[in-house]
C-alpha positions, -999 to +999 in steps of 0.1 A: -537-288+082-530-272+048-561-279+027-596-291+025-583-326+019-565-326+052-595-311+070-618-336+056-595-365+066-594-352+102-632-347+102-640-382+090-619-395+119-647-381+141-676-390+119-670-426+111-694-447+090-730-456+091-753-446+120-790-446+127-794-437+163-830-431+173-818-404+197-801-384+169-825-359+153-803-360+122-816-395+116-798-419+093-762-409+084-732-421+066-698-404+070-718-377+090-740-369+060-777-371+069-801-388+045-818-354+040-786-337+030-776-366+008-809-366-010-809-328-014-774-332-030-786-358-055-777-391-039-805-416-043-789-449-031-790-465+003-774-445+030-752-474+041-736-473+006-730-436+004-694-434-011-668-415+009-660-395-022-697-384-024-696-373+013-664-354+005-680-336-024-710-327-002-687-315+025-668-292+002-698-277-015-721-274+015-699-269+045-665-256+033-669-234+002-699-213+015-678-200+044-648-192+022-627-215+044-598-215+019-592-179+030-584-186+066-555-200+086-559-238+081-563-244+118-591-219+120-607-233+088-607-268+103-625-257+134-652-238+115-655-267+090-660-293+117-686-272+135-704-264+103-705-301+093-716-311+128-742-283+131-748-252+151-746-214+150-713-214+132-715-179+117-725-164+150-696-182+167-672-170+140-683-134+147-681-136+184-648-154+184-633-128+160-648-096+175-671-090+145-706-077+149-726-108+160-755-105+137-754-141+124-751-129+088-720-141+069-703-116+047-671-097+041-670-082+076-670-116+091-643-129+068-621-099+075-625-102+112-617-139+113-587-134+090-574-106+113-579-126+146-551-143+163-557-180+152-551-196+186-573-171+205-600-175+178-599-213+181-602-212+219-631-187+218-649-205+189-646-238+208-660-222+240-691-209+221-695-243+205-693-262+238-718-239+254-742-245+225-738-283+226-743-283+264-777-266+259-790-292+234-817-317+246-795-345+232-766-336+255-772-366+278-770-390+248-741-375+229-720-354+253-691-379+257-687-382+220-690-344+214-664-337+241-640-362+227-645-346+193-638-312+207-606-324+225-594-339+192-602-306+174-583-285+199-553-308+195-555-303+157-557-265+163-526-266+185-505-284+159 
């Protein structure tokens, strides 16, 4: 991975198209963007018709840029981006995986710690915290197979 474009392409391979699963607390989604996020980002059309380019713009402004992902090793950036897009305690996982103070507040200390961490060690630790989190969700019985497949794909991207 060398850029946001590459990361988004890999992420969309896990997200797919339209979904409205009653077991998913995110509700109606297209390209992994929930209706709530789409509406908050200015999209007013039917979710089934959310353009991929709109999803990409939302991904960049909501899930990539706020965590300064352009500053990190591209493999690390992808892992963080995918987790942020999918949901969870991403900043806390970043801090724990990098050895930063785990206070859940994103700032220069977190950025510096992630940048100085060994990328492969960071990825393994980050993935472990993410899996633990996912395993604790009440939706685990419904979505665990898909989440674990996604995590396996992500680890293979991180090892590339």
